[in-house]
C-alpha positions as CSV (number, residue, x, y, z in Angstrom):
1,X,137.2,83.0,86.2
2,X,138.9,86.5,86.1
3,X,138.3,89.4,88.4
4,X,135.9,91.1,86.0
5,X,133.7,88.0,85.8
6,X,133.6,87.6,89.5
7,X,132.6,91.2,89.9
8,X,129.8,90.8,87.4
9,X,128.5,87.7,89.1
10,X,128.5,89.5,92.4
11,X,126.5,92.4,90.9
12,X,124.0,89.9,89.4
13,X,123.6,88.2,92.8
14,X,122.8,91.6,94.5
15,X,120.3,92.5,91.8
16,X,118.6,89.1,92.1
17,X,118.2,89.6,95.9
18,X,116.4,92.9,95.2
19,X,114.0,91.3,92.6
20,X,110.2,91.1,93.2
21,X,110.5,87.3,93.5
22,X,112.6,87.7,96.6
23,X,110.4,90.5,97.9
24,X,107.4,88.2,97.8
25,X,109.3,85.5,99.7
26,X,110.1,87.8,102.6
27,X,113.1,89.9,101.6
28,X,110.9,93.0,101.7
29,X,110.7,92.5,105.5
30,X,114.4,93.5,105.7
31,X,113.7,96.9,104.1
32,X,111.6,99.8,105.1
33,X,108.0,99.9,103.8
34,X,107.0,102.1,100.9
35,X,103.9,103.0,102.9
36,X,100.5,104.5,101.9
37,X,101.4,108.2,101.7
38,X,103.3,110.2,99.2
39,X,105.8,111.3,101.7
40,X,106.5,107.8,102.9
41,X,107.2,106.8,99.3
42,X,109.6,109.7,98.8
43,X,111.4,108.7,102.0
44,X,111.6,105.1,100.7
45,X,113.0,106.2,97.2
46,X,115.5,108.4,98.9
47,X,116.6,105.5,101.1
48,X,117.0,103.2,98.1
49,X,118.9,105.9,96.2
50,X,121.4,106.4,99.0
51,X,121.6,102.6,99.5
52,X,122.6,101.9,95.9
53,X,125.1,104.8,95.9
54,X,126.7,103.2,98.9
55,X,126.6,99.7,97.2
56,X,128.4,101.1,94.1
57,X,131.0,102.9,96.3
58,X,131.6,99.7,98.3
59,X,131.9,97.6,95.2
60,X,134.4,100.0,93.6
61,X,136.5,100.5,96.7
62,X,136.6,96.9,97.8
63,X,137.0,95.7,94.2
64,X,140.1,97.9,93.7
65,X,141.4,96.9,97.1
66,X,141.0,93.2,96.4
67,X,142.3,93.5,92.9
68,X,145.4,95.3,94.1
69,X,146.1,92.7,96.9
70,X,145.7,89.7,94.5
71,X,147.5,91.2,91.5
72,X,150.4,92.9,93.2
73,X,151.4,90.3,95.8
74,X,154.9,89.2,96.6
75,X,154.4,85.7,95.3
76,X,153.9,87.1,91.8
77,X,157.1,89.1,92.0
78,X,155.7,92.5,92.9
79,X,158.1,94.8,94.6
80,X,156.9,97.7,96.8
81,X,157.8,101.2,95.5
82,X,159.5,102.6,98.6
83,X,160.1,106.0,96.9
84,X,156.4,106.8,96.5
85,X,155.4,109.6,98.9
86,X,152.3,111.2,97.4
87,X,150.6,111.8,94.1
88,X,149.1,115.3,93.7
89,X,146.6,114.2,91.0
90,X,145.3,111.3,93.1
91,X,144.9,113.5,96.2
92,X,142.9,116.0,94.2
93,X,140.7,113.3,92.8
94,X,140.0,111.6,96.1
95,X,139.1,115.0,97.6
96,X,136.9,116.3,94.9
97,X,135.1,113.0,94.1
98,X,133.7,112.4,97.7
99,X,132.6,116.1,97.9
100,X,130.7,115.7,94.7
101,X,129.1,112.5,95.8
102,X,128.0,114.1,99.1
103,X,126.5,117.1,97.4
104,X,124.7,114.8,95.0
105,X,123.3,112.9,98.0
106,X,122.5,116.1,99.9
107,X,120.2,117.7,97.2
108,X,117.5,115.0,97.2
109,X,117.8,114.5,100.9
110,X,117.3,118.2,101.6
111,X,114.3,118.3,99.2
112,X,112.6,115.4,101.0
113,X,113.4,116.8,104.4
114,X,111.7,120.1,103.5
115,X,108.7,118.3,102.2
116,X,108.3,116.3,105.4
117,X,108.1,119.7,107.3
118,X,105.6,121.3,104.9
119,X,102.5,121.8,107.0
120,X,100.7,124.1,104.6
121,X,97.1,123.4,103.6
122,X,96.3,120.9,106.4
123,X,92.7,119.9,106.6
124,X,92.5,118.2,110.0
125,X,94.5,118.9,113.2
126,X,95.0,116.3,116.0
127,X,96.8,116.9,119.2
128,X,98.7,113.8,120.3
129,X,99.8,113.5,123.9
130,X,102.0,110.7,125.1
131,X,101.5,109.2,128.6
132,X,103.0,106.3,130.5
133,X,101.8,104.2,128.8
134,X,99.2,105.3,126.2
135,X,98.2,108.1,123.9
136,X,95.6,110.9,124.1
137,X,94.1,112.2,120.8
138,X,92.3,115.5,120.7
139,X,90.6,116.6,117.5
140,X,91.1,120.4,117.8
141,X,87.9,122.4,117.2
142,X,85.9,119.2,116.7
143,X,84.9,118.5,120.3
144,X,86.4,115.0,120.4
145,X,89.1,113.7,122.7
146,X,89.9,110.2,123.9
147,X,92.6,108.0,125.3
148,X,94.1,105.0,123.4
149,X,95.7,102.2,125.3
150,X,96.8,98.6,124.8
151,X,93.7,96.4,124.1
152,X,92.4,94.4,127.0
153,X,93.1,91.0,125.4
154,X,96.7,91.8,124.7
155,X,97.1,93.3,128.2
156,X,95.7,90.2,129.8
157,X,97.9,87.9,127.7
158,X,101.1,89.8,128.6
159,X,100.6,89.3,132.3
160,X,103.0,86.8,134.0
161,X,101.4,83.4,134.5
162,X,98.2,84.5,132.7
163,X,98.0,81.1,131.0
164,X,97.0,82.8,127.7
165,X,98.9,81.9,124.6
166,X,99.9,85.2,122.9
167,X,99.6,83.5,119.5
168,X,95.8,83.3,120.1
169,X,95.5,87.0,120.5
170,X,95.0,88.9,117.2
171,X,97.7,91.5,116.6
172,X,99.3,90.8,120.0
173,X,100.7,94.0,121.6
174,X,99.8,95.9,118.4
175,X,96.1,96.5,119.0
176,X,94.4,99.3,121.1
177,X,91.0,99.9,122.6
178,X,90.4,103.2,120.8
179,X,92.3,103.8,117.5
180,X,93.0,107.2,116.0
181,X,90.4,107.7,113.2
182,X,91.3,109.8,110.1
183,X,89.9,110.1,106.6
184,X,91.6,109.1,103.4
185,X,92.9,111.8,101.0
186,X,93.1,114.4,103.8
187,X,96.2,116.2,105.0
188,X,96.3,115.5,108.7
189,X,98.5,117.7,111.0
190,X,99.7,116.2,114.2
191,X,100.7,118.3,117.2
192,X,102.8,115.9,119.3
193,X,103.7,116.4,122.9
194,X,103.9,114.4,126.2
195,X,102.8,114.8,129.8
196,X,105.6,112.9,131.6
197,X,108.6,111.6,129.8
198,X,109.8,111.5,126.2
199,X,107.8,109.2,123.9
200,X,107.9,108.9,120.1
201,X,104.8,108.5,117.8
202,X,105.8,106.2,115.0
203,X,103.7,104.7,112.2
204,X,106.0,103.2,109.5
205,X,103.4,103.1,106.7
206,X,102.9,106.8,107.1
207,X,106.6,107.7,107.1
208,X,106.0,109.6,110.4
209,X,108.2,109.3,113.5
210,X,108.2,112.3,115.9
211,X,109.3,112.6,119.5
212,X,106.7,113.6,122.0
213,X,108.6,115.8,124.5
214,X,107.0,117.3,127.7
215,X,106.7,121.0,127.5
216,X,107.4,121.1,123.7
217,X,105.2,120.6,120.7
218,X,106.5,118.8,117.6
219,X,104.6,118.9,114.3
220,X,104.2,116.2,111.6
221,X,101.7,115.4,108.9
222,X,100.5,112.7,106.6
223,X,97.9,112.2,103.9
224,X,96.8,108.6,103.2
225,X,96.1,107.7,99.6
226,X,92.4,107.7,98.7
227,X,92.5,104.0,97.8
228,X,94.3,102.9,101.0
229,X,91.7,102.8,103.8
230,X,92.3,100.3,106.6
231,X,94.1,99.8,109.9
232,X,97.8,100.9,110.2
233,X,99.9,100.1,113.2
234,X,102.9,101.6,114.9
235,X,104.5,101.8,118.3
236,X,106.2,104.2,120.7
237,X,109.8,104.3,119.4
238,X,111.4,106.0,122.5
239,X,112.3,104.1,125.6
240,X,109.9,105.6,128.1
241,X,109.8,103.3,131.1
242,X,108.6,100.0,132.3
243,X,105.8,99.5,129.9
244,X,107.4,101.1,126.9
245,X,106.7,98.0,124.8
246,X,103.0,98.1,125.6
247,X,101.8,101.4,124.1
248,X,101.1,100.6,120.5
249,X,99.5,103.0,117.9
250,X,96.6,102.1,115.6
251,X,95.2,104.4,113.0
252,X,91.9,103.6,111.5
253,X,91.8,105.2,108.0
254,X,88.2,105.5,106.7
255,X,86.4,107.1,103.7
256,X,85.6,110.8,104.2
257,X,81.9,110.0,104.5
258,X,82.5,107.3,107.2
259,X,84.8,109.6,109.0
260,X,82.3,112.4,109.1
261,X,79.7,110.0,110.5
262,X,82.1,108.7,113.1
263,X,83.2,112.2,114.1
264,X,79.7,113.5,114.6
265,X,78.7,110.4,116.6
266,X,81.8,110.7,118.8
267,X,81.2,114.4,119.4
268,X,77.6,113.8,120.3
269,X,78.5,111.0,122.6
270,X,81.1,113.0,124.5
271,X,78.8,116.0,124.8
272,X,76.1,113.8,126.3
273,X,78.7,112.4,128.8
274,X,79.9,115.8,129.8
275,X,76.3,116.8,130.5
276,X,75.6,113.9,132.9
277,X,77.6,112.7,135.9
278,X,79.3,109.3,135.6
279,X,77.6,106.3,137.0
280,X,79.0,102.9,138.1
281,X,77.4,101.3,135.0
282,X,78.5,104.0,132.6
283,X,81.7,105.7,133.7
284,X,82.8,108.9,132.0
285,X,85.2,108.1,129.2
286,X,88.1,110.2,130.5
287,X,87.7,109.8,134.2
288,X,89.6,106.5,134.8
289,X,92.1,107.3,132.1
290,X,93.0,110.7,133.5
291,X,93.4,109.0,136.9
292,X,96.0,106.6,135.4
293,X,98.0,109.3,133.6
294,X,101.1,110.2,135.7
295,X,101.6,113.8,136.7
296,X,104.8,115.7,136.3
């Protein structure tokens, strides 16, 4: 089998690994998800474009290198040209070609980056504050604010000598007591900050990952497809201390009507709690959480 046939066979193998059949058998887990938002799909397609450009470059470079090693080896009578110092044409080509490739890669990358920062026409604004080790969500101008922490069953199972099999806990370490609730088909703006150390709010299916920095507000946005309601999970993606691995993120995406009903009920509930002092049987929603939030 000559070198050309071997190269074609290698290309066919790479293509087969990227086929839907392999994706269904688990190969998709090695790649980033396409997600449920337009921006996450743009990021995915950009990733794949750059990936295949790198694959082509690698095949060409290593192909030429291996071909040269095999074809021009001493055992076949090849003699090194000791008089060759440089070749002006080759140097021009290997300078211009990489520059052209980088420019071609930079154009779609810059376009996608600009779109990820386009916060115009947002319909809902949520302030996200990271704590050790949980999140606070405040729906600005909606009268709703609550803490979101690791669910009680996951928290109990993670304790040393708890005797609880983590495999029996649904979504172990990826479930929370109070998820962030948003509507489908709505451009949601996030104002992300932190109260103590640096955290990072990351939900892969949304294509959103932003650092939460004390004293600084980062912005991000997402708009879930209208036909993609459901629960979407993420995690803090910045090492933030002892329990960094135990502050998951869950976003409950609902229809617009269901979201409106939930938001009204939540606002009414919190207004009633603010109007009455906490009791032993019915503690105020924010009192114990605020007590647990470290101060800086």
